[in-house]
C-alpha positions in Angstrom: -93.9 -66.8 49.7 -92.4 -65.6 52.8 -92.2 -68.6 55.2 -90.8 -70.5 51.3 -88.0 -68.0 51.1 -87.1 -68.0 54.9 -86.8 -72.0 54.7 -84.6 -71.4 51.8 -82.2 -69.3 53.8 -82.2 -71.4 56.3 -81.2 -74.4 54.4 -78.6 -72.4 52.4 -77.2 -71.2 55.9 -77.1 -75.0 57.1 -75.3 -76.3 53.9 -72.9 -73.0 54.4 -72.2 -74.4 58.1 -71.5 -78.2 56.8 -69.1 -76.8 54.2 -66.9 -74.9 57.7 -67.4 -78.2 59.4 -66.0 -80.1 56.4 -63.0 -77.2 56.9 -62.5 -77.8 60.7 -62.1 -81.7 59.8 -59.5 -81.1 57.9 -57.8 -78.3 60.2 -58.1 -81.7 63.0 -56.4 -83.7 60.4 -53.5 -81.2 60.2 -53.3 -81.0 64.0 -53.1 -84.6 64.6 -50.1 -84.8 61.6 -48.4 -82.5 63.5 -47.4 -84.5 66.3 -45.4 -86.8 63.7 -41.6 -86.3 63.8 -40.1 -84.7 60.6 -41.2 -83.2 57.7 -41.6 -86.9 55.8 -43.8 -88.2 58.3 -46.2 -85.1 59.1 -47.1 -85.6 55.2 -47.4 -88.9 55.1 -49.9 -89.2 58.2 -51.7 -85.4 56.9 -52.0 -87.2 52.9 -53.4 -90.6 54.8 -56.0 -88.3 56.7 -57.0 -86.4 53.4 -57.3 -89.4 51.4 -59.4 -91.3 54.2 -61.5 -88.3 54.9 -62.3 -87.6 51.0 -63.2 -91.0 50.6 -65.7 -91.0 53.6 -67.2 -87.6 52.1 -67.3 -88.8 48.6 -69.4 -91.8 49.6 -71.1 -89.9 52.4 -72.2 -87.8 49.6 -73.1 -90.2 47.0 -75.6 -91.4 50.0 -77.0 -88.2 50.7 -77.5 -87.7 47.0 -79.2 -90.8 46.8 -81.6 -90.2 49.5 -82.0 -86.8 48.4 -83.3 -87.3 44.8 -86.6 -85.7 44.2 -89.6 -87.8 43.2 -91.7 -86.5 40.1 -95.2 -86.3 41.1 -97.4 -88.2 38.3 -101.0 -87.4 38.4 -103.4 -87.4 35.3 -103.6 -84.1 33.6 -106.3 -82.6 31.6 -106.0 -79.8 29.5 -108.5 -77.0 29.6 -110.0 -75.2 26.8 -111.0 -71.5 26.8 -114.5 -72.0 27.3 -113.9 -74.2 30.5 -114.3 -77.8 28.6 -111.8 -80.4 29.6 -109.9 -82.3 27.1 -107.3 -85.2 27.3 -103.6 -83.5 27.2 -101.8 -84.7 23.9 -98.8 -87.2 24.6 -95.6 -86.0 24.7 -92.3 -86.8 25.8 -91.1 -86.4 29.6 -87.7 -86.6 31.7 -86.1 -89.9 32.2 -86.8 -91.1 35.8 -84.6 -94.0 35.9 -82.4 -91.8 38.1 -85.1 -91.9 40.4 -86.2 -95.4 40.2 -82.3 -96.5 40.8 -82.2 -94.1 44.2 -85.3 -95.6 45.5 -84.4 -99.0 44.9 -80.7 -98.1 46.6 -82.2 -96.6 49.4 -84.3 -99.3 50.6 -81.5 -101.6 49.7 -79.0 -100.0 52.2 -81.7 -99.4 54.9 -82.9 -102.7 54.8 -78.9 -104.7 54.5 -78.2 -101.9 57.0 -81.1 -103.2 59.5 -80.4 -106.7 59.1 -76.7 -106.5 59.4 -76.4 -104.1 62.0 -74.8 -106.4 64.5 -72.0 -107.0 62.3 -71.4 -103.6 61.6 -69.1 -103.1 64.6 -66.4 -105.4 63.9 -66.2 -104.0 60.0 -65.5 -100.6 61.8 -62.6 -101.7 63.6 -61.2 -103.5 60.9 -61.4 -100.2 59.0 -60.0 -98.4 62.1 -57.0 -100.7 62.3 -56.5 -100.5 58.1 -56.5 -96.7 58.1 -54.7 -96.4 61.3 -51.8 -98.5 60.2 -51.1 -95.2 58.0 -51.9 -92.5 60.5 -49.0 -93.9 63.0 -50.1 -97.5 64.1 -51.1 -96.3 67.7 -54.4 -96.8 69.7 -54.8 -93.2 69.0 -54.4 -93.7 65.5 -56.7 -96.1 65.3 -59.5 -94.1 67.5 -58.8 -90.8 65.4 -59.5 -93.2 62.1 -62.6 -94.5 63.0 -63.6 -90.7 63.9 -62.5 -89.5 61.1 -64.0 -91.8 58.9 -67.6 -91.4 60.8 -67.4 -87.7 61.1 -66.6 -86.8 57.3 -69.0 -89.8 56.3 -71.8 -87.6 58.3 -70.7 -84.2 56.9 -70.7 -85.9 53.4 -74.2 -87.7 53.5 -75.6 -84.1 54.8 -73.7 -82.4 52.1 -74.8 -84.6 49.4 -78.5 -84.5 50.8 -78.6 -80.6 50.9 -77.0 -80.0 47.7 -79.3 -82.4 46.1 -82.7 -80.7 47.7 -81.2 -76.9 47.7 -79.3 -77.0 44.0 -80.3 -80.5 42.0 -83.9 -79.8 42.9 -84.0 -75.9 41.6 -81.8 -77.5 38.5 -84.3 -80.0 37.7 -87.1 -77.6 38.0 -85.7 -74.7 36.1 -85.0 -77.5 33.3 -89.0 -78.7 33.5 -90.1 -74.8 33.6 -88.1 -74.0 30.5 -89.2 -77.1 28.7 -92.6 -76.6 29.5 -92.8 -73.1 28.7 -91.1 -74.0 25.4 -93.6 -76.5 24.7 -95.9 -73.6 25.0 -94.5 -70.9 22.9 -94.2 -73.8 20.2 -98.0 -74.8 20.8 -99.0 -71.1 20.6 -96.7 -70.1 17.7 -98.8 -73.4 15.8 -101.8 -72.6 16.8 -101.1 -68.6 15.9 -100.4 -70.1 12.3 -103.5 -72.2 12.2 -105.4 -69.4 13.3 -104.0 -67.2 10.5 -104.9 -69.8 7.8 -108.5 -69.8 9.0 -109.0 -66.4 9.0 -107.5 -66.5 5.5 -109.9 -69.1 4.2 -112.9 -67.4 5.6 -111.9 -63.8 3.7 -111.3 -65.9 0.7 -115.1 -67.2 1.3 -116.3 -64.1 2.3 -114.8 -61.7 -0.1 -113.6 -63.4 -3.0 -111.4 -61.6 -5.9 -111.6 -62.2 -9.2 -108.0 -64.1 -9.2 -108.9 -65.8 -5.8 -109.2 -69.4 -5.9 -112.5 -70.8 -4.4 -112.5 -72.4 -1.3 -113.5 -75.9 -1.0 -115.8 -76.8 2.1 -113.7 -79.6 2.9 -111.0 -77.4 3.2 -113.2 -74.5 5.2 -114.2 -77.0 7.5 -110.6 -78.3 8.6 -109.5 -74.7 9.2 -112.0 -73.9 11.5 -111.8 -77.2 13.0 -108.3 -76.4 14.6 -109.2 -72.4 15.1 -109.0 -71.5 18.3 -112.3 -70.2 20.5 -111.4 -66.6 19.9 -110.8 -66.9 16.0 -113.9 -69.1 15.9 -115.9 -66.0 17.6 -114.1 -63.3 15.2 -115.0 -65.6 12.0 -118.7 -66.2 13.5 -119.1 -62.5 13.7 -117.8 -61.3 10.5 -120.3 -64.1 8.7 -122.8 -62.8 10.8 -122.4 -59.3 10.0 -122.1 -59.9 6.5 -125.2 -62.2 6.4 -127.4 -59.3 8.3 -126.2 -56.3 5.8 -126.8 -58.4 2.5 -129.8 -60.8 2.9 -132.3 -58.5 1.6 -130.7 -56.6 -1.4 -127.6 -58.8 -2.1 -128.8 -62.4 -1.7 -125.6 -64.0 -3.6 -123.1 -62.2 -1.3 -125.2 -63.4 1.6 -124.8 -66.8 0.3 -121.4 -66.7 0.8 -121.8 -67.0 4.4 -123.5 -70.9 4.2 -120.1 -72.6 4.2 -118.9 -70.8 7.3 -122.0 -71.1 8.8 -122.1 -74.8 8.4 -118.5 -74.9 9.2 -119.1 -73.6 12.5 -121.8 -75.9 13.6 -120.2 -78.8 12.2 -117.3 -77.8 14.5 -119.5 -78.0 17.4 -120.0 -81.9 18.3 -120.8 -80.4 22.0 -123.3 -78.5 21.0 -122.8 -75.4 22.8 -123.7 -72.5 20.3 -127.1 -72.1 18.8 -126.2 -68.9 17.0 -124.3 -71.3 14.7 -127.1 -73.2 13.7 -129.7 -70.2 13.6 -127.5 -68.1 11.6 -127.2 -71.2 8.9 -131.0 -71.5 9.3 -131.2 -67.6 8.5 -129.1 -68.2 5.7 -130.5 -71.5 4.0 -134.2 -69.8 4.6 -133.3 -66.5 2.6 -131.2 -67.5 -0.2 -132.5 -67.3 -3.7 -133.7 -70.7 -3.8 -134.7 -71.7 -0.2 -133.6 -74.8 1.3 -136.5 -75.1 3.8 -136.3 -78.4 5.1 -132.5 -78.0 5.7 -133.1 -74.4 7.7 -135.8 -76.3 9.3 -133.7 -79.0 10.7 -131.2 -76.2 11.5 -133.7 -74.1 13.5 -135.1 -77.2 15.3 -130.7 -77.7 16.3 -130.8 -74.3 17.8 -133.8 -74.2 19.5 -133.0 -77.4 21.3 -129.4 -76.0 22.2 -131.0 -72.8 23.4 -133.6 -74.2 25.7 -135.9 -72.1 27.1 -135.0 -68.3 26.2 -134.7 -65.4 28.6 -136.1 -63.0 26.4 -139.2 -63.2 24.2 -137.0 -61.8 21.0 -135.4 -65.5 21.0 -138.4 -66.9 19.9 -137.5 -65.6 16.2 -136.3 -69.3 15.7 -139.6 -70.2 16.1 -141.2 -67.5 13.9 -138.3 -68.4 11.3 -139.2 -72.1 11.3 -142.8 -71.4 11.0 -142.0 -69.3 8.1 -140.1 -72.1 6.5 -143.2 -74.8 7.1 -145.7 -72.3 5.9 -143.6 -71.8 2.6 -143.8 -75.9 1.9 -147.3 -75.3 2.0 -147.1 -73.3 -0.8 -149.3 -75.6 -3.2 -151.7 -76.1 -0.5 -152.4 -72.3 0.0 -152.6 -71.9 -3.9 -154.9 -74.6 -4.2 -156.7 -73.4 -0.8 -156.4 -76.8 1.2 -155.8 -76.3 4.6 -152.7 -77.7 6.1 -152.6 -81.4 7.5 -153.4 -81.5 11.2 -149.7 -81.9 12.3 -148.4 -79.4 10.3 -151.0 -77.0 11.1 -150.6 -77.6 15.3 -146.8 -77.6 14.8 -146.7 -74.1 12.6 -149.7 -72.7 15.3 -147.3 -73.7 18.2 -144.0 -71.8 16.8 -146.1 -68.5 15.9 -148.0 -68.5 19.3 -144.5 -68.9 21.1 -143.3 -65.7 18.5 -145.7 -63.4 19.2 -143.7 -61.8 21.7 -141.0 -61.0 18.8 -140.7 -57.4 18.5 -141.8 -55.9 15.3 -143.8 -59.1 14.5 -146.8 -57.4 12.8 -144.3 -55.8 10.4 -142.8 -59.3 9.7 -146.3 -60.6 8.8 -147.0 -57.4 6.6 -143.7 -57.9 4.3 -144.7 -62.0 4.4 -148.5 -62.2 3.4 -148.0 -66.0 3.3 -148.2 -65.7 6.8 -151.6 -63.9 6.6 -152.7 -66.1 4.1 -152.1 -69.5 5.6 -153.9 -68.3 8.8 -156.9 -67.4 7.0 -156.8 -70.5 5.1 -156.4 -72.5 8.2 -159.2 -70.4 10.1 -156.7 -69.3 12.6 -156.0 -65.6 14.3 -152.6 -64.5 15.6 -154.0 -63.1 18.8 -156.0 -66.3 19.6 -153.7 -68.9 18.9 
């Protein structure tokens, strides 16, 4: 940062020095004009010199501007989401770069023509010196001064134009781009705030409906969750999780309100990053008044696939609940005293074996006598699976 600031100060000092050189050149014109006899001749010579110098400096400044126009750095950008994944940045309007292209073409043309016609420059300069020298006194000294005058102010104009473009024009473009980017970012944050507010409002209507509040359709809820920010999705998840955990035993109608929310969260996770969405949905489907065991088994299987091998034994609760759902589907066989088919027996036994590390497993089995009945019917013991 200090090096950049030092370079900026040096460039600005050079720009100010060039301005002084321009004033020195104007003083030189005045001194040369002072040799004229009379005020009329002085003013005529001085006017021609100033106009010639002005034309040279304007032309040089234009050349410096063309050579100093910055090039826009183009690159394929990707927008990073909050969770680290990358998504394509939405298409948007950018600055017009026609001036860059024109500058590029003209500088190449000027350099090319200058290199090919360098042998013809000297006669052209001599002709220009004679043309301007006629207005400066039409003497050999006037013609020499005219040529020096044009080259001097042409160089000053070029350097002034180049440095002004690099110092101030680039800064103006950078500030304009920064302002545009900030404006777009603020607008996007405002739009995201409204989307998040809509999603939270719909979830509240779903989880805590009032007597005069319209029901939320699953499609409406899914659409709102799909455009919510990751932080709001997490907030929605924890609200639904708490409501499910607080009511799954004693107030199943309230607990069932969480099913559309978990389903919306699971649907809007196409990259399969969060196993908890599928796990909580499986719990709710398993514990609702009319258990949806098939769908619950499917959700537990997805949660297990996303989770992978757990770090802690307690995470095998998915396997335990999947086994309970499969045992519930075997209720008719248990009532009829018919052992389960070998493949079903093996899958349930595998899940129960994996879930042996779950805390309070014995209490869960005591609360669910169907597990003990199924184990007894299929001649299995939990400690020997």
